[in-house]
C-alpha positions, 0 to 999 in steps of 0.5 A, spaced: 760 940 390 764 943 385 761 950 387 762 949 394 770 947 393 771 953 389 770 957 395 776 955 398 774 955 405 775 948 408 770 950 414 765 951 409 767 945 405 767 940 411 760 943 413 757 941 406 760 934 407 757 933 414 750 936 411 750 932 405 752 926 409 746 927 414 741 925 408 744 918 407 742 918 400 746 924 397 752 921 395 749 918 388 754 919 382 759 924 386 762 918 390 768 918 386 769 926 386 767 926 393 773 921 395 778 925 391 776 931 394 777 928 401 784 926 399 786 933 396 782 938 401 783 934 407 790 932 407 796 935 411 797 936 418 793 942 419 787 938 417 787 933 423 781 936 427 777 936 420 779 929 419 777 927 426 770 931 425 768 927 419 770 920 421 766 921 427 760 923 423 761 917 418 761 913 424 754 916 427 751 915 420 754 908 419 750 907 426 744 910 423 744 905 417 745 899 421 738 900 424 735 899 417 731 902 412 724 902 416 728 907 421 731 911 416 725 912 413 722 915 419 726 921 418 727 921 410 721 918 407 724 919 400 729 913 401 723 908 399 727 902 395 734 904 397 739 899 400 742 901 406 747 896 406 749 899 399 749 906 402 753 903 408 758 900 404 759 907 400 760 911 407 765 905 410 769 907 403 769 914 405 771 913 412 777 908 409 779 914 405 779 919 411 783 914 415 788 913 409 789 920 409 791 920 416 796 914 415 799 918 410 800 924 414 803 920 420 807 917 415 810 923 412 811 926 419 816 920 421 822 923 418 821 930 421 820 927 428 826 923 428 830 929 426 828 933 432 829 932 440 824 931 445 824 939 446 823 941 439 818 936 438 814 939 444 815 946 440 812 944 434 806 948 431 800 946 429 800 950 423 805 946 420 804 944 412 807 938 410 807 937 402 808 930 399 813 929 394 811 925 388 811 917 389 817 914 390 819 906 391 822 904 397 827 899 398 827 895 404 833 890 402 
């Protein structure tokens, strides 16, 4: 995963994740690293369509995992002894990470959108890059 990330090409990185996830059992020891990668590399307004693609793939994989080990072994006999429930749990966590990245993106855009007129909102370019600042407590008092 580090070598693919080192290429600094988001399309290749996304393709790599889609391929690895399609093997069902390929997360293994790199799970925490994969979660961090999703936070780091798929954040920002310009990553929205990549996030959607990845979430759709995760939904597809979760649908396959829900069919049980016998179904999965028809396509990957090396899964013998694997726990589809544990695998599904990992894929659900990856989906939650991506959904959190999406929520952060929208949260960061709210102040920007509140300052724009309707005409200006229509002119927003898809190439906007929003950088988050360091965490800061918010007082609702």
